[in-house]
C-alpha positions, -999 to +999 in steps of 0.1 A: -333+120+477-364+140+470-364+177+475-387+193+501-404+210+472-413+175+459-431+164+491-468+168+495-479+204+502-482+217+537-513+207+557-544+228+547-556+254+573-585+233+586-560+205+594-534+230+606-501+216+617-505+187+641-469+192+649-451+224+657-413+227+656-404+245+688-366+246+684-337+233+664-303+233+681-270+223+666-243+209+689-207+210+677-179+191+693-145+206+691-122+220+717-153+225+737-189+216+731-208+245+715-245+248+709-261+271+683-299+277+685-314+280+651-340+307+648-375+301+633-378+302+595-395+336+597-363+351+611-335+358+587-304+343+603-269+354+598-247+324+590-225+310+618-190+297+613-178+261+620-145+244+616-143+218+588-145+182+600-162+190+633-188+166+646-224+180+647-256+167+662-290+183+656-314+183+685-351+191+677-379+201+700-415+197+688-450+195+701-480+175+688-510+199+689-536+178+672-543+141+674-514+117+673-490+117+643-476+086+627-445+080+607-430+114+617-396+120+602-372+149+598-360+157+563-332+181+556-320+194+522-286+211+519-274+236+493-240+251+486-236+279+461-271+273+448-266+236+441-285+209+460-260+186+477-286+161+490-295+157+526-309+131+549-341+116+563-343+104+599-374+085+610-386+097+644-416+075+649-452+079+662-462+105+688-493+112+708-508+146+715-486+165+739-450+173+744-427+190+740-407+162+727-369+165+723-349+142+702-312+142+693-304+130+657-274+108+649-242+128+647-226+138+614-193+154+603-191+189+588-176+186+553-138+187+552-112+200+527-107+230+505-137+221+482-160+218+512-153+253+525-179+280+519-215+289+527-242+262+532-280+266+534-301+239+551-338+235+552-352+211+577-388+199+578-410+177+599-429+154+576-457+129+585-461+094+572-483+107+544-456+130+531-472+162+544-448+189+555-460+199+590-434+225+599-400+237+587-370+258+596-338+268+578-303+279+588-270+289+571-235+281+581-200+287+567-173+260+568-138+273+574-104+258+579-097+276+611-118+274+642-138+305+649-160+309+680-196+305+670-219+335+676-253+324+689 
């Protein structure tokens, strides 16, 4: 998988983002459903704690400010202790001017086991069909063996 750094540069100012990321929320299923709003990338966020093996679903909210956007996808890249672990790409489709749009991505499991515990950093980006990064956000979380309530 290509790194976000390898994708085409952000849209030039005159073509300013046709898509704005309005929110990114992580929903964890455990003893009870818990949602964690992810702050914008300009905000330094403290990591939150999740139990290993928990199911997680990302929900993104975005708005199309310019003309329509084609081939929109969300790309995330994950790091642990400075090493890139990979990530995933999820095709979202084509969207007309307007919104806000809200889409839930397919669920994933939080890594499990002693080697999976620790601090993770994730950078998520909205990328158009031409490979241009339209907007991005990042967050950090810590995987632990024991369940700890998540602080929003």
